[in-house]
C-alpha positions, 0 to 999 in steps of 0.5 A: 619616165616610168622604169618599164618605159626606160627598160623598153627603150634600152632593150633591158630586162626588167626585174622589179617594179616598172611603175617607178618613176626615174628622174635622173642618172647617177653614179652608184655612190651618190644615187638616191630615190628616183635615180638610175645607176649602173654597175659595169665592173665587178669591183662595184658589186659590193655596193649593190646591197647599200645603193639608194638608187631606185633602179641599177643596170647590171649584167645578166649574171649579177645575183639579185639577192640583197638588191634593194632596187629594181634591176635592168639586166643587159649584156652591156651595163656601160652601153645601156647607161650611156644610152640612159644618160641621153634619155634622161638628160637635156642636151645642151642648148644650141643656136638656132638660125643664123645669128646676126652678129655672126660674119659669113662670106658671101659665097659660103654654101650653107645647107638646110637648117644650119645654125650659126651663133654670135661672132662665129666667122666662116670664110670665103668659099667654105661649105657647111652641111645641113643641120650643122650647128656652129656655136659662138666664136668659132672660126672656119677658114676660107675653102673649108668644108664641114659636113652634115650634122656636125656639132661645132662648140665655142671657140673651135678653130677650123683652118683653111681648106680643112675637110670634115665629114659628117656627124663630127663633134668638135669640142670647145677650143679645138683647133683643126688645121693649125700649122705643124711644127717644122723648121730647118736649121740654117748654117748660122744656127737659126731655124727657117720655118717650113711652110705648113700648107697641106691638108687635113681630113677628118672623117665621118662620126669623129669626136675631137675633145676640148683644146686638142689640136690637129696640125697640117703638114707641109705636103700630103695630109693629116687624116683622122679615120671614121669613128675615132674619138679623141679626148681633151688636150691631145696633140696630133702632129703634121702628117699623122694618119689615124685609122678607124675607131681609134680611141686617144685618152687625154694628153696623148701626143703623136708626132709627125708622120706616125701611122696609127692603124684601126682600133688602137687605144692609147691611154692617158699621156701616151707619147708616140714618136715620129714616123712610128707605125702602130699596127691594128688593135694595139693598146698602150697603157697610161704614160707609155712612151712609144719610140719604135713601131709596134706589131698588130694586137700588142698590149704594151706599157712603160718606156720604151713600151714593151709587152704589158706582162714584161713591164709588170714584172720589170716594175716589180723588180724595180721596187727591189732594186735598193734591197738588191743593190745592198745584197750585191754589195754585201756579196761583193765584199764577202767574195773579196774577203774569201779571195784575201783568205785564199791568197793568204793560204797560197803565200809560201 
């Protein structure tokens, strides 16, 4: 595809030869002739003069001097690059039609242009919306509802009566509607299982990453709001409510009955305790532990999670603790010596 066409499709301002043919997208360190790359962070600007890419997506204020490639200027380079990837790469292959090796209950409602791969199973009373694609070895339980234009990748499990909205993406091995972890301790010390049979609702435009799990509760529901994106290996426990446009990075864990408001961002390996409420727009950096509720808009780090600036200061002090410990010991020793001398002078 010629660069001027790409610029038009991405709504970027072109500086350079629009007749260059772009064949691929690549990171700036590996890009070569025929590749389109991008710079979205100022720390990579030093690599612009040495790139071998044919074109680079950059911000409007990036200096063109020394750039060996054509430039596509936009206010949002990363977003433009994401669109370029979709434009210049082939989407993964998808099943077409209903594979004869699939197992679909007689009363399942299939919308127009649904595709079902081999060895997929769809239980009684389920409903699959128009143009939804179900890959091989997917299991959809009885009474489940899957909306229009969804993509369900191989080995996904959707439990009984789970409700999934439109344009939802479930990556390989995701489990939606597994039983929550609930046990009551009995008098003899054993644990009685609490049946987890209530509902799970996934709203529109949600993506759930590979091998992530969304548990159903004993009562009420587990709900994930519209536009939320969940990475791989994330655990959402029973009865959790997640708002709209929330972002969870890999290995986030949210305990039962927690409430996550709109626009919250949890980086990798963040842990959220049960019944905690995170206000709108909270951001937690990687490996933050959150045992208590957090007010809207807070930016937190560490365990327990505290304001990020305070955590940075505390981390700086932590590195100095061995030195501080030695200084305190020395001071205590010197004070003891002074007290002995003063005591000796007072003795008649």
